[in-house]
Structure formats: C-alpha cells, structure tokens
N, C-alpha and C positions, 0 to 999 in steps of 0.2 A: 448127845449128838456125838456122829466120832471123828477122827481125827481126820485131817484128811491134808492133801501137800500145803507147803509152804505155811507149817508151825502149827499145826494142831486146831481148837477150834476156837482159841483165844484170839488167834491172828485174826481165823474166815471172822469171829465176830464187829476184829477190827475195824476189818474190809469194810461189812456190813452198814457201819460208823458209821464212815467215810464218807460211803455212800451215797445212808441215806444222809445225814450234809450236803452233800450232794443236792440230791434235789432239792430242800428245802430252799434251797438259798431263789430256786426258777418260780415263775407265775404265768407265764406262756407255754399255751397243751402244746407248742414247739419242742420248747427248749427242756421242758420237764421230762417230751418226750424221746429227746438225744441223749441226756441225761441218767436216767434209765437205761439203755443201752449198751453204753459203755461202760456206766458199772456196771454193769452185768460181766460185761464179754473180761473185763480188770476180775472180775471180781470171783473164777472160776476159773479163770487159764483160757481162755477159750482162742480161736483164730474168728469164728462172726457172731451176730450177734444179732435179732431186730426185735422189734414188739409190733405186731399189727393192730389200730383201729378199725372194729366193722365197718362196715355203712349197712342198711339195709335192703341193699340191691344186693347181696351176693357176691361183693367185693370189699377191696377195704376203702375206709373214710381216709385214715393215713399208717405210713409205712416206713418205717424207721430202719435204717440199720447202722450198723460198726462193724467194721471190717474190711468194705471192700470199697475199691476207689471210685471217683465221681467217674471217669473214663466208663469205671467196669460198670457201674450201676445203670445208666445211662445206656449203654448196649445189650445190656441185658433187656427191656424192653417195657412194655407194660405194667404193671402192679399186679400180682398178684387174685388167683382167686381166693373166694375160704374154697378151699377141698382141700381135700386128702388127712395131713400130721393136722392141716395148719383149722382143719374143717374140726374136725375131733376134739382140737382142744377149746373151740369157739364154742359145740354145743355140748360135751362130758364135763365139762369143766374140771378135767383132771392131766393129774401130768404123766407128759411120756418120757419116759426114758430109754432110746433105745440104742443096741450098741453098730446099727448101720443102718440109719435113716432107709437107706434104698431096698435093700432086702424085705425092707416090710412091706403088707400086701395094696398097702393104704396110699404107700410113693405110688405118684400118678407121674415122675420126671420132674425135670426142668429146662429150661431153654438154655443153648449150645454158652452160648455166655458167662453160665450160671457160676459158681465156685464149687465145685465140687466135694461132698461131705458127706461123714459118714459116721462120727458116732453122734450123740443126738438127746437133746434133755431141755422141754418146752413146759412152757403151762403157764394157764389164766391168769388176770389178770383180772379180779374179779371186785366187785363193793359191793357183798349183802347175794345175792341171784343175781346181778346184774354182773354179765361179764362185759370188763372193761375196753379187753384186745387179749391178745397172744404172744406170751416172749419166750420169743428160742434161743439156747443156741446149740454152734457145732465143735468139732476138728477141740474137743481137750492137747494141749499144751502138751500128750505127756504119753509114754507109752506107757499103751492099751493091753488090760490081759489075758490073757490066746478067747477070746469067740466070747467079750464083754466088753461094758462099753466106759470108754475115758471117765463120763463122769460117775460123780459116787456118791449113795447115800448121802454124805455128809453136805454135797454141793446142791441136790434136791431140798432138803433143809435149807439151805444158808440163802435158794433163790427161790426159795418158800417165803421164809423171811421179806428178804427183801420186793418182794415181788404185791404181800400185803401191805407194806408199805406205798411203794408207787403206783396203785388202787387211792389210796390218801393223798400224797401228791397231786395225781391224775384228777383227779374229785375237786380238789382245792383249787387247782386251775384254770381247771373248767367254770365254777364258776366264779373265779376272776375274772377272767374274760366275761362270763355271762354278764357281772355284773357293771362291767366295763362298757358294753352296747347297752342298757340299760345305760347307764346315765350320761351317753354321747344322746340315746333316743329325747331320752328326757329333757340337756340340756336345747339340744338343737327342738325340741316342743316347745321351749317357752323363749327360745327365740324367733319363731315364727308365727308367736302368738301374739310380743310385743309389736316384732315388724306390720302383721296386721293392721296391730290397734293405731301409732305410729302411722303411718304412710298412709292407713284410711281418713284416719281422720284428714291430712294437707289432700288429701289430690279430693275433700270432699267440699273443702275449704275453694280450694283452687275452680271448680266447680262454679258454687254460690257464686265467688267473684268476681267470675267472669260471664256469668252472665246478669253479670246483675252490670256489668262494663258493657258488657255488649245495648246493657235497653236504656242504656243513657249516652251512646256513642251521641246520639243527633243532639238533642234537647239538653244536655250538661256534658260539656265535652271537659272542663274543671271536671267533674266530680267523675266523671269512665277513664281521663288521665292519674287520680290518685289512686282505680280500683289497680287497673293497668300497674300501677308500682307494685299495691299489693300481692299481685298475682304473681309479679317476682320477687319477692319476697319470699313470699311460699313455696313459689318450689324451690329458693334457693333453701331454702329448710327440707326442703321432701328431699332433697341431693343429700341434706347429708345425712337427715334420718337414716337412710341408704348408704353411704357411705358408714360412715359407725355400722348398722347390722353385716356389713359383710366385712368390715373388718373383728368383729367377734365369732363370725362363723371362720373365719381362718380358721382351718383346720390346728388347737390348741397340742397335736403331738409337733409337728416347726420347731415351736417356739419353746414348744419343753425338750426336745431328743435331733433339734437337726430336718434337713432335709433326708442325711442317709440312711439315721437310723428310722426315717419313718418312712423312707420307703419298700425298707432289709422289711418292716416289720411287715409293711399291709401286705408286700409278696411275700410272704409267708404265709398270711392270713387267705391267700391264695389257691399255693401250692398246697393247703387242707382242702381245699376245701375244692376244687376242682380238679377231675383224672388227666389234666395234659399237665406235664411241668412246666412250673414257674418259677422263674429262678432269675438272682442279683449278684452283680458285683458295681466297687467300682472301684478307682484310683483317680487319689490325690485331689480331692474335690475342698475346694475351702468351704467357708462360710462364705453366705450369698444374701443380697438386698434381700428382704423379706417379701418383698414383690416379684419376684426371681425365680427363690424356691418354694413360693406360692405356685404359680406360671408351670415351673417345670413335675409338681408334683401334678397340679389339675393334668395337665396333658398326660403325664403316666399314665394315670387312670382310668382319661379317658381312651386311653392307645391296648392300653388291657381290657377294655370292657372291651372291644369292638373283637379282637382276637380269642377272647377266651368265649363270648356268647353265639360269635356270627359269625368267623371262621376257623371256626373248627380244628385248633390247631394241634399239638400234640403238645407243640415246645414251646413257650414263650420267653425269649430270655430281655432281660432289662439293665441298663450297662447306665453308667454315669461317672463320667470321666474328665477331668482339672482338664483344661482347656484357654493356657495363658492364665490369668483376671478372672477367667468365668467360669463352664462348666458347659459337659459334652454331653445331651440324651439320647440313649440310644434305644427304639424298642425291639424286637424283630421277633420273627413269628412264625410257623410253616406251613401257617394255614390255606384256605382256599385262594386269600387273593384278592384281588377285582380291577377293574381298570380305572383307575382313578376318570380320567376325562368322562369315560363310562358314565360314571356318577353321579359327576356335573352336569351330565347332559341329562340323566333325568332327576333331577333335581333334591337326588340323596346325596346328600354330604360325608352320614359317615361320625359327624362330630368332631369333619376336618377345618371347617369355617372357627369355631369357634375355639378351637385348637389352635389357626395359624394368630388367630384373632389375637391370643392371652402370648405364643410367642411377642407380633411387632407389638404389641402392649407392653411390655417388657423391654426393647431396644433388644426382639433376638428375629431366628428368623429358625423353621421349618420345611423337611423337605418328607417327599413321602413318596416309597420310593415303589412299588406294588404292581404285580400279573396276576390273571385268572389260574391257578395249579403251581404258583410258584411262592408264595408267602408275599409277608409287606414288614416293610424295615419304614423305622418313620425317624428321621432325629430332630433333636431341637439343638441350637446351643441359644445362648444367653451371656452376654460379656465381662455380668460377675461388676462392679462394683470399687 
C-alpha cells in the first residue's frame, strides 16, 4: 500500500479501524448505511459520499448521502435510477476511479440542484456474488494532479477494506432486523392463539348459559335469575381477558424506548420501504401516560398508512412537539387529498373514525384538514398527565 495524505499507511489503517468500530456499534440497517458513508467521506477526505442499495426495479431501495444539506437533498428530487456510473458499479462489481466523472462517456448528467462533482471514486459493496450496494465519493480535498484524479491507489485500497467490512456490517444488520421481525411475528401469533382460546371459551359458555336462562324464564324464574347472574360474571371475565390481551399487545418498543424513539424508528423503516420521503421531528416532548402514548402512536400509524398507500404522497412529515403538559402530533402529506365530508357521505372513513375515537378515549382531540389535490394535515393533541 502506498502512502497517502494524512500520515501514510499507518494513519490510514488507524482511520479504517475507527470507521470499523463505528459501524460495529449499530444494528439498524439505516444507521449502518449512514455510518458507512460518513466514515468513507472522513476516511478519504472527500466533499461528498453516497451509498445506494438497489431494488429489483431499476431504482434504489435506499440511498444515503453525506456532505449534502437536507434542503439541498430535498431540492435534488427523487432518488436516482440505476444508470451511468452507478449501474456500472452494480453490474460489473469493479472499482471506478475517474479524474472527471463529467467527462466519462457513461455520465448522463444530474438534476439542477445537484452539487458539481469532478474527481470520483466508487466501488461496490458485495457479499460474495451478491452486490449489496454502490459506495462512491467525489471531490477529494487536495490539489489535483494535472489531468489526474485526486483519489489515489492508496485511497482505493483503504476504501476497499472499508467496503469489505461494510458488507459484513450491512449483512449483520439485515439479519438482525429480519430476526426482530420474526420474533415480533411469532409473539403476535402466540398472543392471537391465546386470545382465541381464552375468549372463545368464555363466549361459548356465555352462549350456553344464555340459552339455559331463556328456557328457564317461564317455568323457573329463580333458576333463570341465577343463570343471568352467571352470564354477568362470564361477560366480566371475557372483558378482563380482552383487556389483558390489549395491554400485552401494546408495542413493546413504547415501554422500552418511549414514544419519540419508537416513532422515529418506525418512520425510518417507512422511509426506506417507500419511494416517498418520510421525515420525523420532535421538540421537548416529555413522557406521557401510557394510554396517551399508545393512542398517539396508533393515530400516527393509521395516518401514515393512508398517506403512503392511498394518497400517492411524495413527502410525508411527522412532528411531535410539547404542548404544556401534553403533546401535539402533526402528520402532513402532499398527496392527492380528499373531501372529508364526501368521505363521510360515502360511508368510507379511511380510519378517521377510529383515530378520533382513540384521541377522545384519552382525553385528546383530533382535526383533519384536507381537500382534493391539496394534501392532508392531521393533528392530534393530548393533555398529558
């Protein structure tokens, strides 16, 4: 390995070591991707870095950047397609080091708001024969050799080491998330089975006892009264079973991580899974009563589902801010919108009734502001405790 800027090969390996330690601290895929691009940019002292994880449809399932502000990223627009240099890295799985990416015959331009880039280095992140993503950096912060690339062979070697370990970290993160999904699915299946058994037995007993009471009303009123009393007890037991199941079905993450962290994690997952940009912000939110936190989470989930599945939104924003002792949840989208009164007249509710019921059930209130072609704003406020 040749010496590079910043103290030679030893210093380069030290920086790689720091980058690998940073990657190993994270288990969530999105966090690992972000750590990879940040580490790569710092390692090679570049202005920009990005990592794209391909989907099966010619685009990217995830695309993470570093060195670009949120405002600039928003102005750039939709995620890129798999074309040009990116497609070459994903298809051929070979490193690319260019003096000026704009002069490469495969270059196909970029959006108006895209930063200007010249020298370029990119390489695939691969697990065996499977290409997991394309990592690339641009604009090395150093004097460029005449007609040459600022990125050196030493940079390419360092980035290659980083990419090998990035593949391991990314694979581990995917396995962790898959394991977590399977654990959650298994736990829900177990609860559903227990709920079915317990409540079905109670309802079966209720039915038989009600039939017996009906048969005894005329010929043995005293016995009928006893059977009706038994029905009351059975109904109370069934209600207790349902209540216990609902408590157990409360998202574990709420108890473990709190509302803000749970919302942030779920929104990060949705942002990765959908082409729309899904963002989250919070300010000064304190812990709330458990019932209020769950109601806020359920309303957010329902509103996000509507925006992403039915409204064809390009951007959905979720914010949670402190309001006195309570909190205000706000979900906005730039989708197709709808006429709330027309929805009610048509007998379709898009979950609005259940959302309002959840808000009212914890002493809160919910408003919906929408119109065809104008997007939707849903706000829910709870008083706290």
